[in-house]
N, CA and C atoms as an extended XYZ file, in Angstrom:
348
Properties=species:S:1:pos:R:3:atomname:S:1:resname:S:1:resid:I:1 pbc="F F F"
N        52.935       27.634      -34.397 N   MET     1
C        53.449       26.291      -34.247 CA  MET     1
C        53.689       25.702      -35.644 C   MET     1
N        54.911       25.285      -35.891 N   ALA     2
C        55.252       24.658      -37.174 CA  ALA     2
C        54.827       23.192      -37.151 C   ALA     2
N        54.240       22.766      -38.279 N   LEU     3
C        53.764       21.386      -38.399 CA  LEU     3
C        54.371       20.706      -39.613 C   LEU     3
N        54.529       19.390      -39.509 N   VAL     4
C        54.831       18.539      -40.652 CA  VAL     4
C        53.731       17.494      -40.703 C   VAL     4
N        53.631       16.812      -41.852 N   TYR     5
C        52.489       15.933      -42.085 CA  TYR     5
C        52.928       14.557      -42.544 C   TYR     5
N        52.231       13.556      -42.037 N   LYS     6
C        52.436       12.173      -42.438 CA  LYS     6
C        51.136       11.665      -43.047 C   LYS     6
N        51.220       11.151      -44.263 N   ILE     7
C        50.078       10.490      -44.892 CA  ILE     7
C        50.191        9.018      -44.527 C   ILE     7
N        49.123        8.482      -43.980 N   CYS     8
C        49.219        7.158      -43.383 CA  CYS     8
C        47.930        6.361      -43.612 C   CYS     8
N        48.051        5.103      -44.013 N   PRO     9
C        46.857        4.254      -44.070 CA  PRO     9
C        46.225        4.147      -42.676 C   PRO     9
N        44.919        4.181      -42.640 N   ARG    10
C        44.195        4.131      -41.366 CA  ARG    10
C        44.623        2.927      -40.515 C   ARG    10
N        44.812        1.781      -41.136 N   SER    11
C        45.164        0.575      -40.369 CA  SER    11
C        46.513        0.724      -39.663 C   SER    11
N        47.482        1.368      -40.320 N   LEU    12
C        48.783        1.588      -39.678 CA  LEU    12
C        48.657        2.559      -38.507 C   LEU    12
N        47.817        3.578      -38.683 N   TRP    13
C        47.654        4.547      -37.603 CA  TRP    13
C        46.930        3.919      -36.412 C   TRP    13
N        45.957        3.074      -36.672 N   GLN    14
C        45.262        2.386      -35.574 CA  GLN    14
C        46.246        1.519      -34.787 C   GLN    14
N        47.194        0.900      -35.481 N   GLU    15
C        48.233        0.118      -34.802 CA  GLU    15
C        49.111        1.041      -33.950 C   GLU    15
N        49.447        2.202      -34.469 N   ALA    16
C        50.244        3.165      -33.706 CA  ALA    16
C        49.514        3.583      -32.432 C   ALA    16
N        48.223        3.792      -32.538 N   GLU    17
C        47.455        4.174      -31.348 CA  GLU    17
C        47.461        3.061      -30.316 C   GLU    17
N        47.432        1.818      -30.770 N   ARG    18
C        47.503        0.692      -29.831 CA  ARG    18
C        48.879        0.623      -29.153 C   ARG    18
N        49.944        0.905      -29.937 N   LEU    19
C        51.313        0.839      -29.408 CA  LEU    19
C        51.704        2.064      -28.592 C   LEU    19
N        51.043        3.199      -28.862 N   GLY    20
C        51.418        4.443      -28.208 CA  GLY    20
C        52.524        5.189      -28.942 C   GLY    20
N        52.896        4.709      -30.120 N   ARG    21
C        53.909        5.369      -30.948 CA  ARG    21
C        53.762        4.851      -32.372 C   ARG    21
N        54.232        5.644      -33.336 N   PHE    22
C        54.206        5.236      -34.733 CA  PHE    22
C        55.621        4.858      -35.131 C   PHE    22
N        55.789        3.627      -35.558 N   THR    23
C        57.126        3.135      -35.917 CA  THR    23
C        57.414        3.262      -37.402 C   THR    23
N        56.446        3.746      -38.164 N   GLY    24
C        56.640        3.972      -39.583 CA  GLY    24
C        55.959        2.944      -40.453 C   GLY    24
N        55.748        3.341      -41.697 N   ALA    25
C        55.231        2.441      -42.726 CA  ALA    25
C        56.397        1.572      -43.218 C   ALA    25
N        56.112        0.522      -43.970 N   PRO    26
C        57.205       -0.313      -44.477 CA  PRO    26
C        58.284        0.476      -45.222 C   PRO    26
N        57.902        1.461      -46.022 N   VAL    27
C        58.901        2.255      -46.748 CA  VAL    27
C        59.755        3.065      -45.776 C   VAL    27
N        59.159        3.551      -44.703 N   ASP    28
C        59.915        4.297      -43.690 CA  ASP    28
C        60.962        3.399      -43.044 C   ASP    28
N        60.522        2.231      -42.619 N   ARG    29
C        61.446        1.306      -41.955 CA  ARG    29
C        62.567        0.887      -42.902 C   ARG    29
N        62.252        0.696      -44.176 N   ALA    30
C        63.276        0.322      -45.158 CA  ALA    30
C        64.293        1.448      -45.350 C   ALA    30
N        63.832        2.700      -45.308 N   ASP    31
C        64.718        3.845      -45.525 CA  ASP    31
C        65.444        4.292      -44.257 C   ASP    31
N        65.003        3.823      -43.095 N   GLY    32
C        65.670        4.172      -41.850 CA  GLY    32
C        65.178        5.449      -41.195 C   GLY    32
N        64.099        6.014      -41.705 N   PHE    33
C        63.498        7.207      -41.104 CA  PHE    33
C        62.044        7.288      -41.546 C   PHE    33
N        61.255        8.071      -40.799 N   ILE    34
C        59.856        8.272      -41.148 CA  ILE    34
C        59.760        9.492      -42.053 C   ILE    34
N        59.171        9.301      -43.218 N   HIS    35
C        58.984       10.373      -44.203 CA  HIS    35
C        57.829       11.276      -43.791 C   HIS    35
N        58.066       12.576      -43.834 N   PHE    36
C        57.031       13.572      -43.617 CA  PHE    36
C        57.047       14.546      -44.793 C   PHE    36
N        56.045       15.396      -44.853 N   SER    37
C        55.966       16.471      -45.832 CA  SER    37
C        55.596       17.753      -45.113 C   SER    37
N        55.992       18.881      -45.689 N   THR    38
C        55.481       20.161      -45.224 CA  THR    38
C        54.075       20.329      -45.799 C   THR    38
N        53.379       21.349      -45.357 N   ALA    39
C        52.037       21.610      -45.894 CA  ALA    39
C        52.096       21.807      -47.404 C   ALA    39
N        53.137       22.483      -47.877 N   GLU    40
C        53.269       22.757      -49.306 CA  GLU    40
C        53.627       21.505      -50.112 C   GLU    40
N        54.186       20.508      -49.487 N   GLN    41
C        54.617       19.280      -50.171 CA  GLN    41
C        53.593       18.153      -50.109 C   GLN    41
N        52.635       18.249      -49.206 N   ALA    42
C        51.746       17.122      -48.907 CA  ALA    42
C        50.918       16.663      -50.106 C   ALA    42
N        50.344       17.590      -50.860 N   ALA    43
C        49.493       17.194      -51.986 CA  ALA    43
C        50.299       16.460      -53.057 C   ALA    43
N        51.506       16.936      -53.333 N   GLU    44
C        52.345       16.246      -54.327 CA  GLU    44
C        52.770       14.868      -53.822 C   GLU    44
N        53.061       14.773      -52.536 N   THR    45
C        53.390       13.471      -51.949 CA  THR    45
C        52.223       12.507      -52.116 C   THR    45
N        51.018       12.983      -51.847 N   ALA    46
C        49.831       12.128      -51.995 CA  ALA    46
C        49.677       11.682      -53.440 C   ALA    46
N        49.852       12.607      -54.370 N   ALA    47
C        49.685       12.270      -55.791 CA  ALA    47
C        50.751       11.277      -56.272 C   ALA    47
N        51.963       11.427      -55.799 N   ARG    48
C        53.066       10.561      -56.248 CA  ARG    48
C        53.056        9.176      -55.597 C   ARG    48
N        52.771        9.137      -54.310 N   HIS    49
C        52.964        7.898      -53.551 CA  HIS    49
C        51.678        7.230      -53.073 C   HIS    49
N        50.547        7.935      -53.168 N   PHE    50
C        49.291        7.388      -52.654 CA  PHE    50
C        48.146        7.554      -53.650 C   PHE    50
N        48.478        7.726      -54.922 N   ALA    51
C        47.455        7.954      -55.949 CA  ALA    51
C        46.398        6.858      -55.923 C   ALA    51
N        45.128        7.279      -55.879 N   GLY    52
C        44.010        6.346      -55.932 CA  GLY    52
C        43.744        5.593      -54.643 C   GLY    52
N        44.574        5.773      -53.617 N   GLN    53
C        44.375        5.047      -52.360 CA  GLN    53
C        43.366        5.796      -51.485 C   GLN    53
N        42.455        5.024      -50.924 N   ASP    54
C        41.521        5.631      -49.989 CA  ASP    54
C        41.807        5.104      -48.591 C   ASP    54
N        41.001        5.499      -47.646 N   ASP    55
C        41.153        5.125      -46.241 CA  ASP    55
C        42.499        5.575      -45.688 C   ASP    55
N        42.896        6.792      -46.087 N   LEU    56
C        44.136        7.392      -45.600 CA  LEU    56
C        43.830        8.463      -44.565 C   LEU    56
N        44.825        8.743      -43.753 N   LEU    57
C        44.746        9.808      -42.766 CA  LEU    57
C        45.884       10.789      -42.991 C   LEU    57
N        45.666       12.026      -42.614 N   LEU    58
C        46.704       13.039      -42.613 CA  LEU    58
C        46.996       13.373      -41.160 C   LEU    58
N        48.206       13.056      -40.733 N   VAL    59
C        48.617       13.245      -39.343 CA  VAL    59
C        49.490       14.501      -39.270 C   VAL    59
N        49.047       15.479      -38.500 N   ALA    60
C        49.794       16.725      -38.311 CA  ALA    60
C        50.618       16.610      -37.031 C   ALA    60
N        51.910       16.904      -37.158 N   VAL    61
C        52.849       16.708      -36.059 CA  VAL    61
C        53.604       18.007      -35.800 C   VAL    61
N        53.743       18.357      -34.544 N   GLU    62
C        54.458       19.572      -34.158 CA  GLU    62
C        55.962       19.358      -34.299 C   GLU    62
N        56.595       20.211      -35.092 N   VAL    63
C        58.032       20.111      -35.354 CA  VAL    63
C        58.837       20.195      -34.063 C   VAL    63
N        58.539       21.179      -33.249 N   GLU    64
C        59.322       21.414      -32.036 CA  GLU    64
C        59.311       20.210      -31.094 C   GLU    64
N        58.209       19.478      -31.055 N   ALA    65
C        58.090       18.324      -30.157 CA  ALA    65
C        59.002       17.167      -30.562 C   ALA    65
N        59.517       17.200      -31.794 N   LEU    66
C        60.361       16.105      -32.281 CA  LEU    66
C        61.846       16.339      -32.030 C   LEU    66
N        62.214       17.574      -31.741 N   GLY    67
C        63.605       17.884      -31.418 CA  GLY    67
C        64.571       17.562      -32.553 C   GLY    67
N        65.773       17.169      -32.166 N   ASP    68
C        66.850       16.912      -33.124 CA  ASP    68
C        66.644       15.660      -33.963 C   ASP    68
N        65.673       14.832      -33.613 N   ALA    69
C        65.417       13.613      -34.392 CA  ALA    69
C        64.798       13.943      -35.752 C   ALA    69
N        64.244       15.155      -35.896 N   LEU    70
C        63.660       15.578      -37.167 CA  LEU    70
C        64.697       16.395      -37.924 C   LEU    70
N        64.973       15.955      -39.144 N   ARG    71
C        65.950       16.653      -39.985 CA  ARG    71
C        65.317       16.952      -41.336 C   ARG    71
N        65.596       18.130      -41.863 N   PHE    72
C        65.140       18.506      -43.202 CA  PHE    72
C        66.285       18.199      -44.154 C   PHE    72
N        66.036       17.256      -45.066 N   GLU    73
C        67.091       16.762      -45.945 CA  GLU    73
C        66.652       16.823      -47.403 C   GLU    73
N        67.629       17.012      -48.323 N   PRO    74
C        67.291       17.067      -49.747 CA  PRO    74
C        66.657       15.772      -50.230 C   PRO    74
N        65.632       15.917      -51.038 N   SER    75
C        64.958       14.759      -51.625 CA  SER    75
C        64.488       15.170      -53.004 C   SER    75
N        63.218       14.917      -53.287 N   ARG    76
C        62.619       15.165      -54.594 CA  ARG    76
C        63.033       16.530      -55.166 C   ARG    76
N        63.774       16.503      -56.260 N   GLY    77
C        64.162       17.730      -56.939 CA  GLY    77
C        65.025       18.656      -56.093 C   GLY    77
N        65.671       18.120      -55.065 N   GLY    78
C        66.514       18.936      -54.211 CA  GLY    78
C        65.768       19.648      -53.097 C   GLY    78
N        64.449       19.527      -53.063 N   ALA    79
C        63.663       20.159      -51.999 CA  ALA    79
C        63.983       19.498      -50.660 C   ALA    79
N        63.908       20.277      -49.596 N   LEU    80
C        64.159       19.751      -48.256 CA  LEU    80
C        62.880       19.135      -47.705 C   LEU    80
N        62.967       17.863      -47.363 N   PHE    81
C        61.832       17.139      -46.788 CA  PHE    81
C        62.149       16.764      -45.356 C   PHE    81
N        61.135       16.790      -44.483 N   PRO    82
C        61.338       16.393      -43.090 CA  PRO    82
C        61.405       14.879      -42.949 C   PRO    82
N        62.448       14.418      -42.264 N   HIS    83
C        62.651       12.998      -41.982 CA  HIS    83
C        62.854       12.831      -40.483 C   HIS    83
N        62.130       11.900      -39.895 N   LEU    84
C        62.244       11.642      -38.461 CA  LEU    84
C        63.049       10.370      -38.240 C   LEU    84
N        64.163       10.516      -37.546 N   TYR    85
C        65.014        9.377      -37.220 CA  TYR    85
C        64.617        8.867      -35.843 C   TYR    85
N        63.733        7.899      -35.840 N   GLY    86
C        63.191        7.330      -34.613 CA  GLY    86
C        61.690        7.205      -34.737 C   GLY    86
N        61.082        6.669      -33.706 N   ASP    87
C        59.634        6.515      -33.681 CA  ASP    87
C        58.970        7.868      -33.452 C   ASP    87
N        57.745        7.980      -33.927 N   LEU    88
C        56.948        9.182      -33.708 CA  LEU    88
C        56.162        9.016      -32.409 C   LEU    88
N        56.473        9.821      -31.396 N   PRO    89
C        55.686        9.751      -30.161 CA  PRO    89
C        54.327       10.414      -30.386 C   PRO    89
N        53.270        9.770      -29.953 N   LEU    90
C        51.934       10.300      -30.205 CA  LEU    90
C        51.689       11.631      -29.510 C   LEU    90
N        52.460       11.951      -28.491 N   ARG    91
C        52.309       13.246      -27.807 CA  ARG    91
C        52.641       14.415      -28.731 C   ARG    91
N        53.381       14.160      -29.822 N   ALA    92
C        53.752       15.211      -30.773 CA  ALA    92
C        52.661       15.472      -31.815 C   ALA    92
N        51.655       14.601      -31.863 N   VAL    93
C        50.589       14.710      -32.867 CA  VAL    93
C        49.594       15.776      -32.438 C   VAL    93
N        49.288       16.688      -33.364 N   ARG    94
C        48.340       17.764      -33.073 CA  ARG    94
C        46.970       17.506      -33.665 C   ARG    94
N        46.893       16.739      -34.746 N   SER    95
C        45.585       16.391      -35.303 CA  SER    95
C        45.739       15.209      -36.241 C   SER    95
N        44.628       14.503      -36.418 N   VAL    96
C        44.536       13.396      -37.370 CA  VAL    96
C        43.245       13.617      -38.144 C   VAL    96
N        43.375       13.748      -39.478 N   SER    97
C        42.222       14.047      -40.328 CA  SER    97
C        42.075       12.995      -41.412 C   SER    97
N        40.831       12.731      -41.789 N   ASP    98
C        40.595       11.873      -42.949 CA  ASP    98
C        41.183       12.539      -44.190 C   ASP    98
N        41.654       11.719      -45.123 N   LEU    99
C        42.196       12.217      -46.388 CA  LEU    99
C        41.472       11.490      -47.521 C   LEU    99
N        40.222       11.908      -47.769 N   PRO   100
C        39.396       11.203      -48.755 CA  PRO   100
C        39.805       11.525      -50.189 C   PRO   100
N        39.359       10.664      -51.096 N   LEU   101
C        39.513       10.926      -52.523 CA  LEU   101
C        38.334       11.768      -52.989 C   LEU   101
N        38.632       12.775      -53.793 N   GLY   102
C        37.581       13.594      -54.377 CA  GLY   102
C        37.040       12.952      -55.641 C   GLY   102
N        36.031       13.553      -56.219 N   ALA   103
C        35.413       13.045      -57.446 CA  ALA   103
C        36.418       12.962      -58.591 C   ALA   103
N        37.454       13.815      -58.550 N   ASP   104
C        38.473       13.815      -59.601 CA  ASP   104
C        39.579       12.794      -59.352 C   ASP   104
N        39.478       12.038      -58.254 N   GLY   105
C        40.484       11.020      -57.943 CA  GLY   105
C        41.668       11.536      -57.152 C   GLY   105
N        41.691       12.821      -56.864 N   ARG   106
C        42.762       13.397      -56.047 CA  ARG   106
C        42.314       13.482      -54.594 C   ARG   106
N        43.273       13.460      -53.707 N   HIS   107
C        42.942       13.549      -52.286 CA  HIS   107
C        42.487       14.964      -51.937 C   HIS   107
N        41.527       15.029      -51.043 N   VAL   108
C        40.971       16.294      -50.579 CA  VAL   108
C        41.575       16.587      -49.206 C   VAL   108
N        42.389       17.640      -49.160 N   PHE   109
C        43.098       17.992      -47.931 CA  PHE   109
C        42.277       18.931      -47.073 C   PHE   109
N        42.527       18.896      -45.770 N   PRO   110
C        41.840       19.828      -44.873 CA  PRO   110
C        42.220       21.274      -45.189 C   PRO   110
N        41.412       22.191      -44.710 N   GLU   111
C        41.677       23.615      -44.896 CA  GLU   111
C        43.074       23.945      -44.353 C   GLU   111
N        43.783       24.781      -45.084 N   GLY   112
C        45.125       25.174      -44.659 CA  GLY   112
C        46.238       24.406      -45.358 C   GLY   112
N        45.888       23.329      -46.022 N   ILE   113
C        46.865       22.537      -46.778 CA  ILE   113
C        46.605       22.800      -48.259 C   ILE   113
N        47.592       23.312      -48.991 N   PRO   114
C        47.372       23.591      -50.410 CA  PRO   114
C        46.994       22.323      -51.182 C   PRO   114
N        46.003       22.443      -52.047 N   GLN   115
C        45.574       21.326      -52.896 CA  GLN   115
C        46.508       21.224      -54.106 C   GLN   115
N        46.611       20.038      -54.665 N   ALA   116
C        47.484       19.825      -55.836 CA  ALA   116
C        46.911       20.530      -57.047 C   ALA   116
């Protein structure tokens, strides 16, 4: 099963659970799609966009469950990043994990996600 990942503040995810869907963070709504990362991109995304932030979650989402609304498009350095055009249905979520800061100030990812 192919997965993509969303780094999300806990408070935004709790709101998504109340709504039954994730409508995106403010940056997602401004850009017109929900930003995701592959497993290989997640640590760099955390370092670039969430440096020093705690109380974050790593949401793993099944690619196939998103259908044609998920597109891999060029972004940082020409790399293809997953973008979801529409809300994220919670039925597509496979896991939600804490994304704590380590002693070195970098986020500590769950097993299976490459560290920065």
